[in-house]
Every structure is written in C-alpha cells, then in structure tokens.
Residue, then its C-alpha position, 0 to 999 in steps of 0.5 A: m794499823i796506822h797506815s789503814i787509819r791514814l788511808i781512811f782519813v785520806i779517802t774521807h777527807a777527799a769525799q768531804f772536802a767540798d762540804e768543808q770548804s769554809a773551814l778550809g778557807f773556801c766557800g761557794g759550793k762544789d761547782l765553783l770549786s770544780r771550776s777553779y785552779l790554785l794560784p801558785s803559793r806566794f808570800p805573804f798571800p794565803p791560798i787563793r783559788l781562781v775560777m777560770e772556766w765554765i766547764p770543769g777541766t776545760c780551761d774554756f775561758y782560754t784557748s790553751n793549757f794556760c790553767s794547768a800551767l798556772e796552777e803548776d807554777r810554770h808560767f810568768e803570770p801573775d806579774y810579780t812586780v805588781r803582786e809585790a807592790i800590792a803586798s807592799f801597800l795593803d798591809g794591815c787591811h785585815w784590821r782597818v778599812c782599805r778601799t781599793l779599785d782595780l781598773g782593768a781587772n782581767n781574770g781577777w788575780m790582782s783583785a784576788y791578791m788585794l782581797s786576800m790582804g783584807a781590802h775592800v775591792l771594786a773591780v771593773e772589767p769589760q770581758p763578760d766571761l772574765v767578769e763572771g769568773l771573778k764574781a765566782t772567785i770572790a764567792l769561792n774565796c769567801w770575799e763577797r762581803r768585801g768584793k764587787v765586780l762591775r762589767g763595763f768600760v771606764d771612761a775618763h770624761p765625766g759626762s761619758q755614758g752609753q754602751r760600747p762593744v767588747s772586742k775579741f782583741h782585748w788582752r788575756e794571757g792564754g788566748q782569746l774567745q770567739d767573736n760571739a762571746f763579746p756583747i755590748v757593755d756599759v760605759m761608766p765615767l771614772d768619777k762615778v767609779i771612784e765614788a763607788a769604790a770610796s763608798m764601799a764598807t760604809p753603812e750607807d751612801l756617803s753624805p754630800g761633801a764627804d771625802l772620797e778616800i781610796e787606799l790603792v788604785k791599780m790600773d792596767a787596761d792597755a790604752p786608757e791609763g793616760d786618760w785616767l791619770r789625767r782625770i785623777d790629776q783634775l779631780l785632785s786639783r779640784s780637791t785642793g782648791p777652795s771648798n765649793g761643795t764638791r767631794r775631796i778625793h784622797i788616793e794614797t797609792i796608784i799602781a799603773e801600767c802606763h800607756s800614753c801617760s803624758a809628761l805633764t800629768l806625771y809631772r803634776l802628780q809628782q810636783r803638785h800633788g806630792y806623789h813619790i814616783y817609782l818605776l817597777d822592773m817590768h819591761i825595763d829588763r836591766r836587772f832580773l833578781d832570781a829566786r835567790g835574789t841574785d841579779v842574773y843580768q848585771k851581777s849587781q854591778p852599777d848600771s852606768s847607763l842609768p839616768g842620774h834622776l833614777t835611783e835603784l832601790y832593793a828590798i823595799r817592803f816586798m818589792r825586790h828592786i825598783y827605781y826611785v824618780q828624784p822628786n825635783l824633776t822638771l817638766d822638760q826632763w819628763r818630756a824628754g822621757i824618764l828612761d830610754g826616751e819614754n814614759d810608758w812604764h809600770y809606775v807606783l805613785t804613792k803618798k807613803k814614805l817607803l824608806e825607813p831608818r836602818r842603823e848598825h849595831h853599836a858593836a859594828i861601829i866600835s869594833p868594825s869588821p875589815a869589810r866595814r873599814a874598807s867600805g868607808y861607810k859613814p852612817p847618815m844621821d837620820g838612818i836613811g841618807 
C-alpha cells in the first residue's frame, strides 16, 4: 500500500511539476523549463536552472554535449574562483539593495549566481542567442523584478555610439555558432551602462547629482577590461575632485579577468582610490585545492618562488585560496609585472576589509598543546597581525 501511494505521488508530481514551478522556485512556463539545465549544486547558492537552447534537448546554443556535461557536473565551468568571489561579496543582498553589473555576461551563469544572492543585476552581452537565453533564465528563476539584460558592446570612450558586428569568434565554452547567427549590435558607452546599473531598484530615475552606487562589477570579455578599468579610474578621479555637478561614483568591488590592464591603472586604483587588490588562482596554477581542501600541487609547502609583495591567504570568506597584493607597491613594481612578469590575471579589487580578528580560546593559551608550544605562535594584539 505504501509503495502504491509513493508511485502515485511520483507520477502525479511529474505530471504537475511544470504547473507548480513557482512553489518550487521556478517560473516562466513549460517552454522555458524544457530548454533549461540545472547548474551543479554549490553552496551557498540555491538551485538554478540555465536556459541553454532553442529546441528542447538539443543544446543548440553550443556545438557539443556541453549542456549535459554541465548538468551532470562533469565540466570545469562555471569558473569556481569567480563564483566563490561572488558569494563572498554579495552577502546580505536579500535584505538590502545591491546593484551589480555583469560586463561580458556570456551565457549568464555568473549573472545567475549574483541574482540568486538577492542582487539587482544589469547584464551586458553582444551574442544575441546568449542574450535571449539569459533573459529566459531570469524569467524561469523568478528574477524579472531584479534582472535586466542589454545586448551590445560596451565601449570605454564616453562618446562612443553606433553599431558593430558580432564575430563568430566571441568566446563561449562548448562551441560557437554559424556566421549567420551574428548580427549588428549597438555600441554603448561604459558611463551610460554604469548609470543604468546604478539606477536599478530606484522608484524613479536618479535626480541630477545623485550618487551612482554599485556593489559589484564583474568584467570578463577577453579584450576590453583594461580600457574599462582605465575609464573607471577616470570616473572615480572625477568623483573625488571638487563638486562640479557631475555624479559621484562608488563601486565597492570589481572582479576582473584582466586583458591589457595597464600597470598605471592598477597602481592608481590601489594607491589613489584605496582598493585592496587580490589575485584569484585562475591561470596562476601554483596551487590547486581539491574538494577536501588539500593542496594537491605543492602539498601546502611554502612557495619559495612567490614574490615578496604577494601574500597567500586561505579560507577568506568563500574564497579557498587567494593572493593579497601588498598595499605599498610602487608604480615600477607594477610595471615589472605583479607575478611572472605580467599583470593579466584575475583580480578582485575591493573597498571591503576581508581579514577579521580571530582569537584562540583562553584554554589554548593557559594550557597550550604540544603543537602550540612547538609553533612559537605569538598572537597579534588586534587578532589579525
């Protein structure tokens, strides 16, 4: 009898699943659900479905079995270092307004992570099928109130306008589409895109002179990041000068896969604008922490070849391993290359102070263990050191 009841429940549940999506965390109807794939479960994100095709079951945004490999958790993507950084900086966005910007959204998985954390997200992507897929993903996951997608290129020059063709060589994991799938799209100045992102979640357009506040900007477009950061430096410099009727800009955190990022720009963001700068592990490949947190490359041994201006940090918020760039770096040191003679790495630039005091239990000090005695550890007064 119990087995019969269970079977009836399973059959009924399967038949009614699409009609009960909202109760299960999904919206948007059967069509969107049938064209979606479940992202692998990762803490602290809720279940997320990504629309990745026009025709159900074909994975036709791609040219491989990428969709099934992703859903079955057999693929590297989405980049775990960026995902962990997003989780680390968008805490609390379900009960406060967090305005964010995704430049180079691609198929939208990072936008989806940001939205799932409660953020308001403006995503920009030139590839039209991926734009439509991300719009559908936003609808399917019940995020339409907080998510918006723009199709086009973002240009750093404030007077940029016009249109530009989308190339078949734009990156997408899992393949590329045919030439005839790529039309002409609009070119948008970065200034206007920042203003649009900062205007999200406001009852009306910002009044003249109102501050532009953005919690997080993620940028990854395989070319223009250096120009974007340089323009952000200019906008921030304008914001810190005398009041001249222009809007002040506040960007709390930037996650950037740097291409052609100049030493001068990084130096100015650190020294003039007060950003703490960290390197993510991606492409550095000196350590790899596996699922158990074990460094399988260097077995947690000190990295003797690491430059003295980089400090390794572990378990900082959700980021398992990062490098901190010392704040007193000179322009010449930046010009020499932050690591291995170059600066094109994955960065986190943030105004937030990530290190928090951590103190031993008093019993560990009063009755120290052999390990503590052997370590010679002297706790810093501020709990940080």
